[in-house]
C-alpha positions as CSV (number, residue, x, y, z in Angstrom):
1,X,-0.1,0.0,-0.2
2,X,2.9,2.4,0.8
3,X,3.7,2.4,-3.5
4,X,0.6,3.4,-4.2
5,X,0.1,6.2,-1.7
6,X,3.8,7.5,-2.6
7,X,2.7,7.2,-6.1
8,X,-0.1,9.3,-5.8
9,X,2.0,11.8,-4.1
10,X,4.5,12.0,-6.9
11,X,1.5,11.8,-9.3
12,X,0.0,15.1,-7.6
13,X,3.4,16.8,-7.1
14,X,4.4,16.1,-10.9
15,X,8.5,15.8,-11.1
16,X,9.5,18.0,-8.7
17,X,8.4,20.9,-6.4
18,X,9.1,24.3,-8.0
19,X,8.3,28.0,-6.7
20,X,5.2,27.8,-8.8
21,X,3.9,24.9,-7.2
22,X,0.5,26.0,-5.2
23,X,0.9,25.8,-1.7
24,X,-2.2,23.5,-1.2
25,X,-0.6,20.8,-3.7
26,X,2.6,20.8,-2.0
27,X,0.8,20.2,1.1
28,X,-1.4,17.3,0.1
29,X,1.8,16.2,-1.6
30,X,3.3,16.3,2.0
31,X,0.3,14.6,3.5
32,X,0.4,11.5,1.0
33,X,4.3,11.1,1.3
34,X,3.9,11.1,5.3
35,X,1.2,8.4,5.0
36,X,3.4,6.3,2.2
37,X,6.2,6.4,5.2
38,X,4.2,5.7,7.9
39,X,2.9,2.3,5.9
40,X,6.9,1.5,5.5
41,X,7.0,1.9,9.3
42,X,4.1,0.0,10.1
43,X,5.2,-2.8,7.4
44,X,8.6,-3.4,9.2
45,X,7.3,-3.8,12.7
46,X,4.6,-6.2,11.2
47,X,7.4,-8.0,9.5
48,X,9.3,-8.2,12.6
49,X,6.3,-9.8,14.7
50,X,6.3,-12.3,11.4
51,X,10.1,-13.0,12.2
52,X,9.5,-13.9,15.7
53,X,7.2,-16.9,14.9
54,X,7.6,-18.1,11.5
55,X,11.1,-19.4,9.7
56,X,12.5,-16.7,7.4
57,X,12.4,-19.3,4.5
58,X,8.7,-19.5,4.6
59,X,7.9,-15.9,5.6
60,X,10.2,-14.1,3.3
61,X,8.6,-15.8,-0.2
62,X,5.2,-14.6,1.0
63,X,6.5,-11.2,0.9
64,X,5.8,-11.5,-3.0
65,X,2.1,-11.2,-2.2
66,X,3.2,-7.6,-1.8
67,X,3.4,-7.3,-6.0
68,X,0.1,-9.1,-6.3
69,X,-1.3,-6.2,-3.9
70,X,0.8,-3.5,-5.7
71,X,-0.6,-4.4,-9.4
72,X,-4.5,-4.7,-8.1
73,X,-4.3,-1.7,-6.4
74,X,-2.7,0.3,-8.7
75,X,-5.1,-0.7,-11.4
76,X,-8.0,-0.1,-9.0
77,X,-7.0,3.4,-7.8
78,X,-4.4,4.6,-10.1
79,X,-6.3,3.3,-13.1
80,X,-2.8,1.6,-14.6
81,X,-3.7,-0.8,-17.0
82,X,-2.8,-4.7,-16.8
83,X,-1.7,-6.3,-20.0
84,X,-1.8,-9.8,-20.4
85,X,1.6,-11.0,-19.4
86,X,1.5,-8.9,-16.3
87,X,-1.8,-11.0,-15.2
88,X,0.0,-13.9,-16.4
89,X,3.1,-12.9,-14.1
90,X,0.7,-12.2,-10.8
91,X,-0.9,-15.4,-11.3
92,X,2.5,-17.3,-11.3
93,X,3.4,-15.4,-8.3
94,X,0.3,-17.1,-6.5
95,X,1.1,-20.3,-7.5
96,X,4.7,-19.8,-6.1
97,X,3.2,-18.5,-3.1
98,X,0.9,-21.2,-2.7
99,X,3.5,-23.9,-3.1
100,X,5.5,-22.6,-0.5
101,X,2.5,-22.2,1.9
102,X,2.0,-26.1,1.4
103,X,5.5,-27.1,2.6
104,X,5.1,-24.8,5.8
């Protein structure tokens, strides 16, 4: 989710802040930027909780589901397109995660 929020921040800001950027746009950008960074911070603490009770060889591959979530939300919230090759790739990731979860 952090990637989606950070992308939204950059879309609102444009290429980089300039003196011509309206103050309201800059503050909205800052809200999205802070929210995206907060998501990363929360993710770190959640990851530490996962590592405290699971083997790394099982937990780490599960992070691949983040790719699936990012693609789905980028399509739904940002209107990004999903070509067939990307959908097939996401399907392969899901199959891989399923196989790893079966061995845990």
